[in-house]
TIZA-905265 format. One record per residue (C-alpha): x, z, y. Coordinates in nm, 2 decimals. Example, Ala and Ser with C-alpha at 12.3 -4.5 7.8 and 13.67 -1.06 7.14 Angstrom:
2
<rec x="1.23" z="0.78" y="-0.45"/>
<rec x="1.37" z="0.71" y="-0.11"/>
***
This chain:
463
<rec x="10.36" z="7.27" y="9.67"/>
<rec x="10.00" z="7.17" y="9.60"/>
<rec x="9.80" z="6.91" y="9.79"/>
<rec x="9.85" z="6.89" y="10.17"/>
<rec x="9.50" z="6.99" y="10.33"/>
<rec x="9.57" z="6.97" y="10.71"/>
<rec x="9.90" z="6.96" y="10.94"/>
<rec x="9.90" z="7.30" y="11.06"/>
<rec x="9.76" z="7.67" y="10.99"/>
<rec x="9.82" z="7.96" y="11.22"/>
<rec x="9.83" z="8.32" y="11.11"/>
<rec x="9.76" z="8.62" y="11.37"/>
<rec x="9.97" z="8.93" y="11.25"/>
<rec x="10.29" z="8.95" y="11.02"/>
<rec x="10.23" z="9.22" y="10.82"/>
<rec x="10.17" z="9.21" y="10.45"/>
<rec x="9.83" z="9.07" y="10.46"/>
<rec x="9.95" z="8.78" y="10.70"/>
<rec x="10.30" z="8.72" y="10.52"/>
<rec x="10.12" z="8.65" y="10.18"/>
<rec x="9.84" z="8.46" y="10.36"/>
<rec x="10.12" z="8.23" y="10.49"/>
<rec x="10.30" z="8.25" y="10.16"/>
<rec x="10.00" z="8.02" y="9.99"/>
<rec x="9.93" z="7.84" y="10.29"/>
<rec x="10.27" z="7.70" y="10.29"/>
<rec x="10.13" z="7.53" y="9.99"/>
<rec x="9.90" z="7.31" y="10.15"/>
<rec x="10.01" z="7.30" y="10.53"/>
<rec x="10.29" z="7.09" y="10.63"/>
<rec x="10.34" z="7.36" y="10.93"/>
<rec x="10.28" z="7.75" y="10.92"/>
<rec x="10.32" z="7.96" y="11.22"/>
<rec x="10.29" z="8.33" y="11.20"/>
<rec x="10.19" z="8.51" y="11.58"/>
<rec x="10.29" z="8.87" y="11.61"/>
<rec x="10.31" z="9.08" y="11.91"/>
<rec x="10.59" z="9.31" y="11.79"/>
<rec x="10.95" z="9.21" y="11.72"/>
<rec x="11.00" z="9.11" y="11.35"/>
<rec x="11.32" z="8.93" y="11.32"/>
<rec x="11.56" z="9.16" y="11.11"/>
<rec x="11.35" z="9.46" y="11.18"/>
<rec x="11.36" z="9.73" y="10.90"/>
<rec x="11.19" z="10.04" y="11.07"/>
<rec x="10.87" z="10.13" y="11.17"/>
<rec x="10.69" z="9.90" y="11.47"/>
<rec x="10.40" z="9.95" y="11.69"/>
<rec x="10.17" z="9.74" y="11.51"/>
<rec x="10.19" z="9.94" y="11.17"/>
<rec x="10.13" z="10.29" y="11.32"/>
<rec x="10.11" z="10.41" y="10.95"/>
<rec x="10.43" z="10.23" y="10.87"/>
<rec x="10.64" z="10.56" y="10.91"/>
<rec x="10.44" z="10.73" y="10.63"/>
<rec x="10.46" z="10.69" y="10.23"/>
<rec x="10.29" z="10.36" y="10.12"/>
<rec x="10.18" z="10.30" y="9.77"/>
<rec x="10.24" z="9.93" y="9.60"/>
<rec x="10.00" z="9.94" y="9.32"/>
<rec x="10.07" z="9.78" y="8.99"/>
<rec x="9.88" z="9.48" y="9.05"/>
<rec x="10.03" z="9.42" y="9.40"/>
<rec x="10.37" z="9.43" y="9.25"/>
<rec x="10.28" z="9.18" y="8.96"/>
<rec x="10.14" z="8.95" y="9.25"/>
<rec x="10.44" z="8.95" y="9.46"/>
<rec x="10.68" z="8.85" y="9.14"/>
<rec x="10.42" z="8.59" y="9.10"/>
<rec x="10.43" z="8.47" y="9.47"/>
<rec x="10.80" z="8.53" y="9.50"/>
<rec x="11.03" z="8.44" y="9.16"/>
<rec x="11.22" z="8.75" y="9.10"/>
<rec x="11.09" z="8.99" y="9.37"/>
<rec x="11.13" z="9.33" y="9.18"/>
<rec x="11.44" z="9.26" y="9.07"/>
<rec x="11.60" z="9.14" y="9.38"/>
<rec x="11.43" z="9.47" y="9.54"/>
<rec x="11.61" z="9.67" y="9.30"/>
<rec x="11.93" z="9.47" y="9.40"/>
<rec x="11.83" z="9.59" y="9.78"/>
<rec x="11.86" z="9.96" y="9.66"/>
<rec x="11.47" z="9.99" y="9.61"/>
<rec x="11.37" z="10.28" y="9.34"/>
<rec x="11.15" z="10.18" y="9.07"/>
<rec x="10.98" z="10.32" y="8.78"/>
<rec x="10.67" z="10.39" y="8.55"/>
<rec x="10.36" z="10.46" y="8.70"/>
<rec x="10.26" z="10.66" y="8.46"/>
<rec x="10.59" z="10.88" y="8.43"/>
<rec x="10.55" z="11.00" y="8.80"/>
<rec x="10.43" z="11.39" y="8.84"/>
<rec x="10.09" z="11.34" y="8.93"/>
<rec x="9.86" z="11.65" y="9.01"/>
<rec x="9.54" z="11.66" y="9.04"/>
<rec x="9.30" z="11.99" y="9.12"/>
<rec x="9.65" z="12.15" y="9.09"/>
<rec x="9.73" z="12.08" y="8.72"/>
<rec x="10.00" z="11.79" y="8.62"/>
<rec x="9.87" z="11.46" y="8.44"/>
<rec x="10.02" z="11.43" y="8.09"/>
<rec x="10.31" z="11.16" y="8.15"/>
<rec x="10.22" z="10.79" y="8.00"/>
<rec x="10.44" z="10.52" y="7.95"/>
<rec x="10.24" z="10.25" y="8.08"/>
<rec x="10.50" z="9.94" y="8.17"/>
<rec x="10.33" z="9.91" y="8.50"/>
<rec x="10.62" z="9.92" y="8.75"/>
<rec x="10.59" z="10.12" y="9.07"/>
<rec x="10.78" z="9.98" y="9.39"/>
<rec x="10.91" z="10.29" y="9.58"/>
<rec x="11.02" z="10.13" y="9.90"/>
<rec x="10.94" z="10.25" y="10.27"/>
<rec x="10.70" z="10.06" y="10.42"/>
<rec x="10.90" z="9.87" y="10.71"/>
<rec x="11.16" z="9.78" y="10.40"/>
<rec x="10.93" z="9.65" y="10.16"/>
<rec x="10.75" z="9.46" y="10.42"/>
<rec x="11.09" z="9.27" y="10.54"/>
<rec x="11.21" z="9.21" y="10.19"/>
<rec x="10.83" z="9.01" y="10.20"/>
<rec x="10.92" z="8.87" y="10.56"/>
<rec x="11.24" z="8.77" y="10.42"/>
<rec x="11.12" z="8.56" y="10.16"/>
<rec x="10.85" z="8.39" y="10.37"/>
<rec x="11.13" z="8.31" y="10.67"/>
<rec x="11.31" z="8.15" y="10.39"/>
<rec x="11.00" z="7.86" y="10.36"/>
<rec x="11.09" z="7.56" y="10.51"/>
<rec x="10.77" z="7.48" y="10.68"/>
<rec x="10.68" z="7.81" y="10.82"/>
<rec x="10.80" z="7.99" y="11.09"/>
<rec x="10.77" z="8.29" y="11.30"/>
<rec x="10.65" z="8.35" y="11.66"/>
<rec x="10.72" z="8.72" y="11.71"/>
<rec x="10.65" z="8.91" y="12.05"/>
<rec x="10.39" z="8.68" y="12.12"/>
<rec x="10.03" z="8.83" y="12.21"/>
<rec x="9.70" z="8.61" y="12.12"/>
<rec x="9.48" z="8.59" y="12.43"/>
<rec x="9.18" z="8.37" y="12.24"/>
<rec x="9.06" z="8.10" y="12.04"/>
<rec x="9.03" z="7.72" y="12.13"/>
<rec x="8.74" z="7.60" y="12.08"/>
<rec x="8.56" z="7.31" y="12.00"/>
<rec x="8.34" z="7.13" y="12.27"/>
<rec x="8.04" z="7.25" y="12.08"/>
<rec x="8.18" z="7.58" y="12.02"/>
<rec x="8.10" z="7.53" y="11.64"/>
<rec x="8.49" z="7.52" y="11.54"/>
<rec x="8.82" z="7.76" y="11.63"/>
<rec x="9.11" z="7.47" y="11.69"/>
<rec x="9.38" z="7.72" y="11.77"/>
<rec x="9.49" z="7.97" y="11.95"/>
<rec x="9.61" z="8.07" y="12.30"/>
<rec x="9.93" z="8.30" y="12.29"/>
<rec x="10.17" z="8.46" y="12.54"/>
<rec x="10.55" z="8.50" y="12.52"/>
<rec x="10.60" z="8.84" y="12.60"/>
<rec x="10.92" z="8.80" y="12.71"/>
<rec x="10.85" z="8.51" y="12.97"/>
<rec x="10.49" z="8.54" y="13.01"/>
<rec x="10.45" z="8.19" y="12.94"/>
<rec x="10.11" z="8.08" y="12.81"/>
<rec x="10.12" z="7.84" y="12.49"/>
<rec x="9.80" z="7.64" y="12.32"/>
<rec x="9.90" z="7.64" y="11.99"/>
<rec x="9.66" z="7.40" y="11.82"/>
<rec x="9.58" z="7.44" y="11.42"/>
<rec x="9.33" z="7.29" y="11.14"/>
<rec x="9.33" z="7.66" y="11.02"/>
<rec x="9.34" z="7.98" y="11.19"/>
<rec x="9.39" z="8.33" y="11.00"/>
<rec x="9.29" z="8.63" y="11.13"/>
<rec x="9.51" z="8.92" y="10.99"/>
<rec x="9.59" z="9.12" y="11.27"/>
<rec x="9.42" z="9.47" y="11.10"/>
<rec x="9.18" z="9.70" y="11.24"/>
<rec x="9.18" z="9.61" y="11.58"/>
<rec x="9.10" z="9.23" y="11.49"/>
<rec x="8.89" z="9.11" y="11.77"/>
<rec x="8.71" z="8.84" y="11.54"/>
<rec x="8.36" z="9.04" y="11.59"/>
<rec x="8.38" z="9.03" y="11.95"/>
<rec x="8.49" z="8.67" y="11.93"/>
<rec x="8.20" z="8.58" y="11.72"/>
<rec x="7.93" z="8.77" y="11.96"/>
<rec x="8.08" z="8.57" y="12.26"/>
<rec x="8.05" z="8.26" y="12.07"/>
<rec x="7.68" z="8.35" y="11.98"/>
<rec x="7.76" z="8.44" y="11.62"/>
<rec x="7.64" z="8.75" y="11.45"/>
<rec x="7.91" z="9.02" y="11.40"/>
<rec x="7.95" z="9.14" y="11.09"/>
<rec x="7.79" z="9.45" y="10.95"/>
<rec x="8.00" z="9.77" y="10.85"/>
<rec x="8.03" z="10.03" y="10.67"/>
<rec x="8.22" z="10.37" y="10.74"/>
<rec x="8.34" z="10.65" y="10.57"/>
<rec x="8.47" z="10.92" y="10.80"/>
<rec x="8.76" z="11.13" y="10.59"/>
<rec x="8.94" z="11.25" y="10.94"/>
<rec x="9.28" z="11.17" y="10.73"/>
<rec x="9.61" z="11.33" y="10.86"/>
<rec x="9.96" z="11.19" y="10.74"/>
<rec x="10.24" z="11.43" y="10.87"/>
<rec x="10.61" z="11.26" y="10.74"/>
<rec x="10.95" z="11.37" y="10.73"/>
<rec x="11.25" z="11.19" y="10.57"/>
<rec x="11.51" z="11.39" y="10.38"/>
<rec x="11.83" z="11.34" y="10.22"/>
<rec x="11.84" z="11.45" y="9.85"/>
<rec x="12.12" z="11.67" y="9.74"/>
<rec x="12.28" z="11.64" y="9.41"/>
<rec x="12.07" z="11.76" y="9.11"/>
<rec x="11.79" z="11.95" y="9.23"/>
<rec x="11.45" z="12.01" y="9.17"/>
<rec x="11.33" z="11.62" y="9.16"/>
<rec x="11.59" z="11.56" y="8.91"/>
<rec x="11.56" z="11.19" y="8.79"/>
<rec x="11.14" z="11.17" y="8.89"/>
<rec x="11.07" z="10.90" y="9.13"/>
<rec x="10.80" z="11.10" y="9.31"/>
<rec x="10.57" z="11.41" y="9.32"/>
<rec x="10.21" z="11.39" y="9.41"/>
<rec x="9.97" z="11.64" y="9.41"/>
<rec x="9.67" z="11.47" y="9.53"/>
<rec x="9.40" z="11.60" y="9.75"/>
<rec x="9.10" z="11.67" y="9.58"/>
<rec x="8.77" z="11.86" y="9.69"/>
<rec x="8.86" z="12.18" y="9.51"/>
<rec x="9.23" z="12.15" y="9.66"/>
<rec x="9.21" z="11.96" y="9.99"/>
<rec x="9.56" z="11.96" y="10.10"/>
<rec x="9.80" z="11.70" y="9.95"/>
<rec x="10.13" z="11.56" y="9.94"/>
<rec x="10.32" z="11.24" y="9.84"/>
<rec x="10.73" z="11.28" y="9.77"/>
<rec x="10.89" z="10.96" y="9.72"/>
<rec x="11.23" z="10.87" y="9.63"/>
<rec x="11.31" z="10.58" y="9.89"/>
<rec x="11.65" z="10.36" y="9.92"/>
<rec x="11.96" z="10.50" y="10.01"/>
<rec x="11.95" z="10.82" y="9.88"/>
<rec x="11.66" z="10.95" y="10.05"/>
<rec x="11.33" z="11.10" y="10.02"/>
<rec x="11.02" z="11.10" y="10.23"/>
<rec x="10.75" z="11.37" y="10.25"/>
<rec x="10.39" z="11.28" y="10.37"/>
<rec x="10.19" z="11.63" y="10.35"/>
<rec x="9.81" z="11.52" y="10.41"/>
<rec x="9.53" z="11.71" y="10.55"/>
<rec x="9.15" z="11.59" y="10.55"/>
<rec x="8.84" z="11.66" y="10.77"/>
<rec x="9.06" z="11.80" y="11.06"/>
<rec x="9.33" z="12.01" y="10.88"/>
<rec x="9.69" z="11.85" y="10.94"/>
<rec x="10.04" z="11.96" y="10.86"/>
<rec x="10.21" z="12.08" y="11.19"/>
<rec x="10.52" z="11.87" y="11.27"/>
<rec x="10.74" z="12.16" y="11.42"/>
<rec x="11.00" z="12.30" y="11.12"/>
<rec x="10.84" z="12.61" y="11.05"/>
<rec x="10.47" z="12.48" y="11.00"/>
<rec x="10.57" z="12.16" y="10.82"/>
<rec x="10.75" z="12.39" y="10.57"/>
<rec x="10.47" z="12.65" y="10.57"/>
<rec x="10.23" z="12.38" y="10.51"/>
<rec x="10.42" z="12.23" y="10.22"/>
<rec x="10.44" z="12.56" y="10.09"/>
<rec x="10.07" z="12.63" y="10.09"/>
<rec x="10.03" z="12.32" y="9.87"/>
<rec x="9.88" z="12.45" y="9.49"/>
<rec x="10.17" z="12.31" y="9.30"/>
<rec x="10.56" z="12.47" y="9.44"/>
<rec x="10.71" z="12.14" y="9.37"/>
<rec x="10.74" z="11.96" y="9.66"/>
<rec x="10.84" z="12.26" y="9.85"/>
<rec x="11.09" z="12.34" y="9.58"/>
<rec x="11.25" z="11.97" y="9.66"/>
<rec x="11.21" z="12.02" y="10.06"/>
<rec x="11.38" z="12.36" y="10.07"/>
<rec x="11.72" z="12.27" y="10.01"/>
<rec x="11.71" z="11.90" y="10.15"/>
<rec x="11.88" z="11.76" y="10.45"/>
<rec x="11.60" z="11.65" y="10.72"/>
<rec x="11.68" z="11.30" y="10.89"/>
<rec x="11.51" z="11.34" y="11.18"/>
<rec x="11.17" z="11.49" y="11.34"/>
<rec x="10.84" z="11.47" y="11.16"/>
<rec x="10.57" z="11.24" y="11.31"/>
<rec x="10.21" z="11.25" y="11.25"/>
<rec x="9.91" z="10.97" y="11.17"/>
<rec x="9.54" z="11.05" y="11.20"/>
<rec x="9.31" z="10.79" y="10.99"/>
<rec x="8.96" z="10.88" y="11.15"/>
<rec x="8.74" z="10.63" y="10.86"/>
<rec x="8.76" z="10.36" y="10.61"/>
<rec x="8.61" z="10.06" y="10.73"/>
<rec x="8.44" z="9.76" y="10.56"/>
<rec x="8.31" z="9.46" y="10.75"/>
<rec x="8.09" z="9.24" y="10.55"/>
<rec x="8.18" z="8.87" y="10.65"/>
<rec x="8.02" z="8.79" y="10.32"/>
<rec x="7.67" z="8.88" y="10.44"/>
<rec x="7.67" z="8.66" y="10.76"/>
<rec x="7.47" z="8.33" y="10.76"/>
<rec x="7.69" z="8.16" y="11.03"/>
<rec x="8.05" z="8.15" y="11.06"/>
<rec x="8.27" z="7.90" y="11.29"/>
<rec x="8.47" z="7.66" y="11.09"/>
<rec x="8.85" z="7.66" y="11.11"/>
<rec x="8.88" z="8.06" y="11.10"/>
<rec x="8.93" z="8.32" y="10.84"/>
<rec x="9.02" z="8.70" y="10.82"/>
<rec x="9.20" z="8.90" y="10.57"/>
<rec x="9.34" z="9.21" y="10.50"/>
<rec x="9.24" z="9.55" y="10.72"/>
<rec x="9.05" z="9.33" y="10.95"/>
<rec x="8.81" z="9.28" y="10.67"/>
<rec x="8.84" z="9.64" y="10.49"/>
<rec x="9.07" z="9.91" y="10.59"/>
<rec x="9.12" z="10.18" y="10.31"/>
<rec x="9.15" z="10.55" y="10.32"/>
<rec x="9.55" z="10.53" y="10.25"/>
<rec x="9.56" z="10.77" y="10.02"/>
<rec x="9.43" z="10.54" y="9.73"/>
<rec x="9.72" z="10.33" y="9.83"/>
<rec x="9.51" z="9.98" y="9.79"/>
<rec x="9.56" z="9.82" y="10.12"/>
<rec x="9.88" z="9.58" y="10.05"/>
<rec x="9.74" z="9.51" y="9.67"/>
<rec x="9.42" z="9.39" y="9.80"/>
<rec x="9.60" z="9.17" y="10.07"/>
<rec x="9.75" z="9.02" y="9.76"/>
<rec x="9.44" z="8.98" y="9.55"/>
<rec x="9.30" z="8.83" y="9.87"/>
<rec x="9.62" z="8.59" y="9.89"/>
<rec x="9.57" z="8.47" y="9.54"/>
<rec x="9.16" z="8.40" y="9.60"/>
<rec x="9.28" z="8.19" y="9.93"/>
<rec x="9.53" z="8.04" y="9.70"/>
<rec x="9.25" z="7.89" y="9.47"/>
<rec x="9.05" z="7.77" y="9.77"/>
<rec x="9.30" z="7.56" y="9.88"/>
<rec x="9.35" z="7.40" y="9.53"/>
<rec x="9.05" z="7.22" y="9.57"/>
<rec x="9.24" z="7.03" y="9.79"/>
<rec x="9.07" z="7.10" y="10.11"/>
<rec x="9.02" z="7.37" y="10.40"/>
<rec x="8.85" z="7.67" y="10.23"/>
<rec x="8.53" z="7.71" y="10.37"/>
<rec x="8.47" z="8.04" y="10.54"/>
<rec x="8.12" z="8.20" y="10.39"/>
<rec x="8.22" z="8.10" y="10.05"/>
<rec x="8.58" z="8.26" y="10.08"/>
<rec x="8.42" z="8.59" y="10.20"/>
<rec x="8.19" z="8.60" y="9.93"/>
<rec x="8.51" z="8.54" y="9.68"/>
<rec x="8.72" z="8.82" y="9.87"/>
<rec x="8.42" z="9.05" y="9.88"/>
<rec x="8.42" z="9.06" y="9.51"/>
<rec x="8.81" z="9.17" y="9.50"/>
<rec x="8.72" z="9.42" y="9.78"/>
<rec x="8.42" z="9.56" y="9.57"/>
<rec x="8.62" z="9.79" y="9.32"/>
<rec x="8.87" z="9.94" y="9.55"/>
<rec x="8.59" z="10.00" y="9.79"/>
<rec x="8.41" z="10.19" y="9.55"/>
<rec x="8.72" z="10.37" y="9.43"/>
<rec x="8.79" z="10.52" y="9.78"/>
<rec x="8.46" z="10.56" y="9.93"/>
<rec x="8.32" z="10.75" y="9.58"/>
<rec x="8.63" z="10.94" y="9.59"/>
<rec x="8.61" z="11.04" y="9.99"/>
<rec x="8.25" z="11.16" y="9.89"/>
<rec x="8.35" z="11.38" y="9.67"/>
<rec x="8.44" z="11.60" y="9.96"/>
<rec x="8.13" z="11.81" y="10.05"/>
<rec x="8.23" z="11.81" y="10.43"/>
<rec x="8.21" z="11.38" y="10.45"/>
<rec x="7.93" z="11.24" y="10.59"/>
<rec x="7.72" z="10.97" y="10.40"/>
<rec x="7.47" z="10.88" y="10.12"/>
<rec x="7.56" z="10.98" y="9.75"/>
<rec x="7.32" z="10.79" y="9.55"/>
<rec x="7.32" z="10.88" y="9.19"/>
<rec x="7.56" z="10.65" y="9.09"/>
<rec x="7.81" z="10.78" y="9.32"/>
<rec x="7.75" z="11.11" y="9.22"/>
<rec x="7.76" z="11.05" y="8.81"/>
<rec x="8.10" z="10.83" y="8.89"/>
<rec x="8.21" z="11.14" y="9.10"/>
<rec x="8.15" z="11.38" y="8.80"/>
<rec x="8.31" z="11.16" y="8.55"/>
<rec x="8.63" z="11.11" y="8.73"/>
<rec x="8.69" z="11.45" y="8.75"/>
<rec x="8.61" z="11.48" y="8.36"/>
<rec x="8.90" z="11.17" y="8.32"/>
<rec x="9.13" z="11.43" y="8.54"/>
<rec x="9.08" z="11.71" y="8.35"/>
<rec x="9.16" z="11.51" y="8.01"/>
<rec x="9.46" z="11.33" y="8.17"/>
<rec x="9.62" z="11.69" y="8.21"/>
<rec x="9.59" z="11.70" y="7.82"/>
<rec x="9.61" z="11.33" y="7.70"/>
<rec x="9.83" z="11.06" y="7.79"/>
<rec x="9.63" z="10.77" y="7.71"/>
<rec x="9.36" z="10.90" y="7.93"/>
<rec x="9.64" z="10.92" y="8.23"/>
<rec x="9.76" z="10.57" y="8.10"/>
<rec x="9.42" z="10.40" y="8.14"/>
<rec x="9.35" z="10.60" y="8.45"/>
<rec x="9.68" z="10.44" y="8.60"/>
<rec x="9.59" z="10.12" y="8.45"/>
<rec x="9.22" z="10.11" y="8.63"/>
<rec x="9.38" z="10.31" y="8.97"/>
<rec x="9.66" z="10.06" y="9.00"/>
<rec x="9.37" z="9.74" y="8.97"/>
<rec x="9.54" z="9.60" y="8.65"/>
<rec x="9.21" z="9.69" y="8.47"/>
<rec x="8.86" z="9.72" y="8.55"/>
<rec x="8.69" z="10.02" y="8.59"/>
<rec x="8.47" z="9.99" y="8.28"/>
<rec x="8.80" z="10.01" y="8.07"/>
<rec x="8.72" z="10.37" y="8.16"/>
<rec x="8.36" z="10.37" y="8.04"/>
<rec x="8.43" z="10.20" y="7.67"/>
<rec x="8.29" z="10.41" y="7.42"/>
<rec x="8.60" z="10.53" y="7.24"/>
<rec x="8.78" z="10.63" y="7.57"/>
<rec x="8.46" z="10.83" y="7.72"/>
<rec x="8.44" z="11.04" y="7.37"/>
<rec x="8.86" z="11.09" y="7.45"/>
<rec x="8.76" z="11.16" y="7.78"/>
<rec x="8.48" z="11.41" y="7.70"/>
<rec x="8.62" z="11.59" y="7.41"/>
<rec x="8.98" z="11.63" y="7.61"/>
<rec x="8.76" z="11.76" y="7.91"/>
<rec x="8.57" z="12.03" y="7.74"/>
<rec x="8.90" z="12.19" y="7.71"/>
<rec x="9.06" z="12.23" y="8.05"/>
<rec x="8.82" z="12.47" y="8.30"/>
<rec x="8.65" z="12.30" y="8.58"/>
<rec x="8.88" z="12.32" y="8.91"/>
<rec x="8.81" z="12.64" y="9.10"/>
<rec x="8.78" z="12.56" y="9.46"/>
<rec x="9.06" z="12.70" y="9.69"/>
<rec x="8.91" z="13.04" y="9.83"/>
<rec x="9.04" z="12.98" y="10.19"/>
<rec x="8.90" z="12.71" y="10.40"/>
<rec x="9.11" z="12.40" y="10.55"/>
<rec x="9.09" z="12.53" y="10.92"/>
<rec x="9.49" z="12.55" y="11.01"/>
<rec x="9.70" z="12.80" y="11.21"/>
<rec x="9.88" z="12.56" y="11.43"/>
<rec x="10.20" z="12.80" y="11.44"/>
<rec x="10.22" z="12.85" y="11.07"/>
<rec x="10.05" z="12.55" y="10.90"/>
<rec x="9.87" z="12.82" y="10.67"/>
<rec x="9.50" z="12.80" y="10.62"/>
<rec x="9.30" z="13.04" y="10.77"/>
<rec x="9.10" z="13.29" y="10.55"/>
***
């Protein structure tokens, strides 16, 4: 435990960002309380507050490393609990319909369903002696100082009894996700709301869980991922998960979506540019119906640009930046933010909000650039494309082409995408020469000759 800086910290939201914030706050506050409106104790299924929880999730390599740092032996315990793992560079990755050359990277991919992974983290957080969880409680609003310059706690309501309670705190951390009410609270208090950047991708996930047959086309592989690209906009993530099951999320962009009925779902899978996903699904046993989730836009709130902010309040996780989930960045950025929070607390005082926001903005910049630039490579996505974005997207196209021939390029690409190494690693002279040389040997992708408009009955794209 670090130096105590306060008596109580309250975390609003018990998802990954909130749990990881509570973990580091426990080192500096005598009492840490997590408040969430959902039932959380012992839950290992998707819940209302995490609508994307039914779909394939990615924990990037840097996120896995941080979980092991915050919770000793976390990955080993996850494996003992039946969670499959593998090397990130040895998964079946496809870009533009071509498989990347496999590479041993030493980066661990933890392949758990989101509720299971979150549950494993929650168990470790709840085991900390000075952390407690108030689930089934709704946040009504902040408790303010007399001059309204400081947040001194929150008012909450017990969903079961309807009883209201004032929860006084030295620090309140908003980890309530995209629906965060902090911008509204700020305007009510006379502060400016943060500026927002939005990149509208209109993504859909349609997901189904299956039982794996013995053997079969998946073999010993952990995952098959034909990633959506402008030339091949339909994508999928097929991941082996705990309990001898696997999960398939079919992705569509800009209004395209896989149907949830059996025939349409299978037809959409069959329409992918590579047959691997369909080949695994066709003889597998479905465990329940397909479910759909729509993600309209990535949103970044620039709290770091504000000139005034109330004391006693911080914002983390999707409440600050919500990324297109196909890049798998959300949980890892939440983990990076937790480390930043820990660094501020180790100064022996409560974090100063604007300084904290500037520091987490530096952690967000690279993943946001990866996500936003990747989405802007789709011609139908609205947004400015300055020269920097156009050049970066053109070079990334070459990286992906080179990686189909060269495992060393694949390995570097995965370390950058996994947020383990900076993006500049791909720009080192020796790597650039390698990328340019190898990409010349692979033809540029040819766009699919059909549109992404979907026939709802068959799941086929219209000609």
